[in-house]
C-alpha positions in Angstrom: 6.1 87.7 31.4 3.7 89.0 34.6 3.8 92.7 32.9 2.7 90.9 29.6 -0.7 89.1 31.7 -0.7 92.0 32.8 -0.7 94.4 29.8 -3.2 91.7 28.3 -5.4 91.9 31.2 -5.8 95.4 30.8 -5.8 95.8 27.6 -9.4 93.1 27.7 -10.9 94.5 31.0 -9.8 98.2 31.5 -10.6 100.2 28.2 -13.4 101.4 28.5 -15.7 103.2 31.6 -19.3 102.0 29.9 -21.8 100.2 32.1 -25.6 99.5 31.6 -27.0 102.1 33.9 -29.3 101.0 36.7 -33.1 101.5 36.0 -32.7 100.1 32.4 -35.1 98.3 30.7 -34.9 95.8 27.8 -37.3 93.1 26.3 -35.8 90.2 24.3 -37.0 86.3 23.4 -36.7 82.9 22.1 -38.8 82.1 18.5 -37.8 79.0 17.1 -39.0 76.6 14.8 -37.5 73.1 13.3 -39.3 70.6 11.2 -37.6 67.2 9.9 -39.0 64.3 7.4 -37.6 61.5 7.5 -38.3 60.0 3.7 -36.7 56.3 5.2 -39.2 55.7 8.7 -42.2 57.9 7.1 -41.9 60.2 10.1 -41.5 64.0 11.0 -40.4 66.1 13.8 -41.5 69.6 14.4 -40.4 71.6 16.6 -41.3 75.4 18.3 -40.7 77.4 21.0 -41.8 81.4 21.7 -40.3 83.0 25.1 -40.9 86.4 25.2 -37.7 88.3 28.2 -38.3 91.5 30.0 -35.1 92.7 32.2 -34.9 95.4 34.1 -31.5 96.6 35.6 -32.0 96.3 39.5 -27.9 97.7 40.0 -25.4 99.1 37.2 -24.3 95.9 35.5 -26.8 93.5 36.9 -30.1 92.3 36.0 -33.5 90.2 36.6 -35.6 89.2 34.9 -38.4 86.8 34.0 -39.6 84.7 30.8 -42.9 83.7 29.9 -43.8 81.3 27.4 -44.4 78.2 25.4 -43.1 75.2 23.9 -44.2 72.0 21.8 -42.5 69.3 20.7 -44.2 66.7 18.1 -43.2 63.3 15.8 -45.2 61.7 13.8 -44.6 58.1 12.3 -46.6 56.5 9.9 -46.0 52.4 9.3 -46.3 50.9 6.3 -47.2 47.3 6.9 -49.9 48.0 10.0 -51.3 51.3 8.4 -50.8 53.0 11.7 -50.2 56.4 12.4 -48.6 57.3 16.0 -47.7 60.7 16.8 -46.6 61.7 20.4 -46.3 65.6 21.1 -45.3 67.4 24.6 -46.8 71.2 24.8 -45.2 73.0 28.3 -45.7 76.1 29.7 -42.6 78.3 30.5 -41.3 80.0 33.2 -37.7 81.3 33.2 -36.6 83.8 36.2 -33.5 84.8 35.9 -30.9 87.3 37.0 -28.1 88.5 34.9 -23.9 90.1 35.9 -22.3 92.0 33.2 -18.8 93.0 32.6 -17.2 95.7 30.5 -14.9 94.6 28.0 -14.9 97.7 25.0 -17.9 100.8 25.0 -20.0 97.6 23.0 -19.2 94.9 23.9 -19.9 92.7 27.4 -19.5 89.6 28.3 -22.2 88.4 31.2 -23.1 84.9 33.4 -26.4 83.8 33.8 -28.5 82.1 36.4 -31.7 80.9 35.7 -34.4 79.0 37.1 -36.4 77.2 34.1 -39.4 75.2 35.2 -42.1 73.7 32.7 -45.6 72.5 33.1 -46.9 70.3 30.6 -48.4 66.8 29.1 -47.2 64.7 26.6 -49.5 62.3 24.4 -49.4 59.7 22.7 -51.8 59.5 19.7 -52.9 55.8 17.6 -55.0 55.2 14.9 -55.2 53.0 12.4 -58.0 50.8 10.4 -58.6 48.9 13.3 -58.7 50.9 16.4 -57.8 54.8 17.7 -57.0 55.5 21.1 -54.3 58.3 22.9 -52.8 58.4 26.6 -52.2 61.5 28.6 -49.5 61.8 31.1 -48.8 65.6 32.8 -45.1 66.5 34.1 -43.6 69.6 36.2 -39.8 70.1 35.5 -37.6 72.8 37.1 -34.1 73.5 37.1 -30.9 75.6 37.8 -28.6 76.5 35.1 -25.3 79.2 34.4 -25.0 80.3 31.3 -22.3 82.7 29.6 -22.9 84.8 27.4 -21.8 87.5 24.4 -23.4 91.3 24.8 -22.6 92.9 21.6 -24.4 96.8 20.9 -25.1 97.9 18.3 -26.6 101.4 19.4 -28.2 102.9 22.0 -31.3 100.8 21.1 -30.2 97.1 20.3 -27.8 94.2 20.3 -27.0 91.4 19.5 -26.6 88.7 22.8 -25.2 84.4 22.4 -24.6 82.3 25.0 -22.6 79.4 24.9 -22.9 76.6 27.1 -24.7 76.0 29.7 -23.7 74.0 33.1 -26.7 73.5 35.2 -29.4 70.4 36.9 -33.1 69.9 36.1 -35.6 67.2 38.1 -37.8 65.8 35.5 -41.4 64.2 37.0 -44.8 63.1 36.0 -47.5 64.1 37.9 -49.3 59.8 38.8 -45.7 58.8 39.5 -43.8 58.6 43.0 -40.3 58.8 41.2 -38.7 61.9 39.0 -35.7 61.7 36.6 -32.4 64.1 37.9 -30.2 65.2 34.7 -27.1 67.2 34.6 -25.6 69.0 31.7 -22.4 70.8 31.6 -21.7 71.8 28.2 -19.3 74.3 26.7 -20.0 73.4 22.8 -20.7 74.4 19.8 -24.8 72.8 19.6 -25.5 74.7 23.1 -25.2 78.8 21.6 -27.9 80.5 21.3 -28.4 83.8 19.4 -30.7 86.3 20.4 -31.7 89.9 19.5 -32.2 92.5 22.2 -34.5 96.2 22.2 -33.0 98.2 25.4 -35.0 101.3 26.9 -31.7 103.6 26.9 -32.0 105.7 29.3 
């Protein structure tokens, strides 16, 4: 049995000496948009995210990088009884420094673990408008966390690869500027709902 396990480990991790060389640079990022219309409640939900990312290999199979971008989400609801429209929206500037460690599985296939510190600086806004009155409120917030993400990376050729992260394990602190209290969130998930896919361009040496 031990011989079988040893053979499996060698087959999985020992067939290739391929590695991503020190000094390699890559660009990738996250772009997403979704829109949902619920005709039963006259509500519409929209989400938009764009976070370009640059990474640099400080050692063989070890990269550091930074993602900088913007995220927006909004929910608009119209009441048929009062004819009042309510719009709740969130706008945030996103910064996410990270370090990523790769392990070689095959000549073109890698697994990696990523440690990142995502930060967001933005505001929540509520707008109310109707036949009788119209007003809005606004609250600024900051958010900072620490996440660990496992992932897979497959190189189509020397310049292009497809990568995926599967779940995340981490902590996040959320605080409104005008409030003394903050919210702590813990996330431990390894499921399909947390899977993300991306395309990466590598400036091969």
